[in-house]
C-alpha positions in Angstrom: -18.7 7.2 -33.4 -15.4 8.7 -32.2 -15.1 11.8 -34.5 -16.4 15.3 -34.9 -18.8 16.7 -37.4 -17.4 19.5 -39.6 -19.1 22.9 -39.2 -18.3 26.6 -39.4 -18.2 28.7 -36.2 -20.0 31.5 -38.0 -23.2 29.4 -38.4 -26.3 29.9 -36.2 -27.2 27.2 -33.7 -30.0 26.0 -36.1 -27.6 25.8 -39.0 -25.2 23.7 -37.0 -28.1 21.4 -36.0 -29.2 21.1 -39.6 -25.7 20.2 -40.8 -25.1 17.7 -38.0 -28.4 16.1 -38.8 -27.4 15.8 -42.5 -24.1 14.1 -41.7 -25.9 11.9 -39.2 -28.2 10.7 -42.0 -25.1 10.0 -44.1 -23.9 7.7 -41.3 -27.3 6.0 -41.2 -27.2 5.4 -44.9 -24.0 3.4 -44.4 -24.9 1.7 -41.2 -28.5 0.6 -41.7 -30.1 2.6 -44.5 -32.1 5.8 -44.5 -35.2 7.2 -46.1 -34.3 8.8 -49.5 -36.7 11.7 -48.9 -35.3 12.3 -45.4 -31.8 12.4 -46.8 -32.7 14.7 -49.7 -34.6 17.0 -47.4 -31.5 17.3 -45.1 -29.3 17.8 -48.2 -31.5 20.7 -49.4 -31.1 22.3 -46.0 -27.4 21.7 -46.1 -27.2 23.4 -49.5 -29.0 26.5 -48.1 -26.3 26.7 -45.5 -23.4 25.8 -47.7 -24.4 27.0 -51.3 -20.8 27.0 -52.6 -19.8 23.8 -54.4 -16.2 24.2 -53.2 -17.2 24.6 -49.6 -19.5 21.6 -49.9 -16.7 19.6 -51.3 -14.4 20.6 -48.4 -17.1 19.7 -45.7 -17.7 16.4 -47.5 -13.9 15.7 -47.5 -13.5 16.6 -43.9 -16.4 14.4 -42.9 -15.1 11.4 -45.0 -11.6 11.8 -43.5 -13.1 11.7 -40.0 -15.7 9.0 -40.5 -14.8 7.0 -43.6 -18.3 7.7 -45.0 -18.6 9.4 -48.4 -21.4 12.1 -48.4 -20.8 12.6 -52.1 -21.6 9.0 -53.0 -24.6 8.8 -50.7 -26.2 12.0 -52.1 -25.3 10.9 -55.6 -27.1 7.6 -55.1 -30.1 9.4 -53.6 -30.3 11.8 -56.6 -29.9 9.0 -59.2 -32.4 6.6 -57.5 -35.6 8.7 -57.6 -37.8 5.7 -57.3 -36.1 4.3 -54.2 -37.7 4.6 -50.8 -34.5 3.9 -48.9 -30.8 4.5 -49.5 -28.4 1.9 -48.2 -24.7 2.3 -48.9 -22.2 -0.5 -48.8 
């Protein structure tokens, strides 16, 4: 990993930790797989911090440009595969 996680300087320390944890789980989904429930829980926290769809899209784009990992596709897969225990992206 040789990139930075996107965040807003106005966030609290805990909000930054929660957002970084969410993006870290996106990485894991691509690299080795991640628990669906863990990813969805982190996404719910992310949405409390970033409720705006347009802001969410911007953070997802910034992260994908830095890392090459699509948060949108990982979250979409987790939402659509309610029966899955783990999410593994290709």
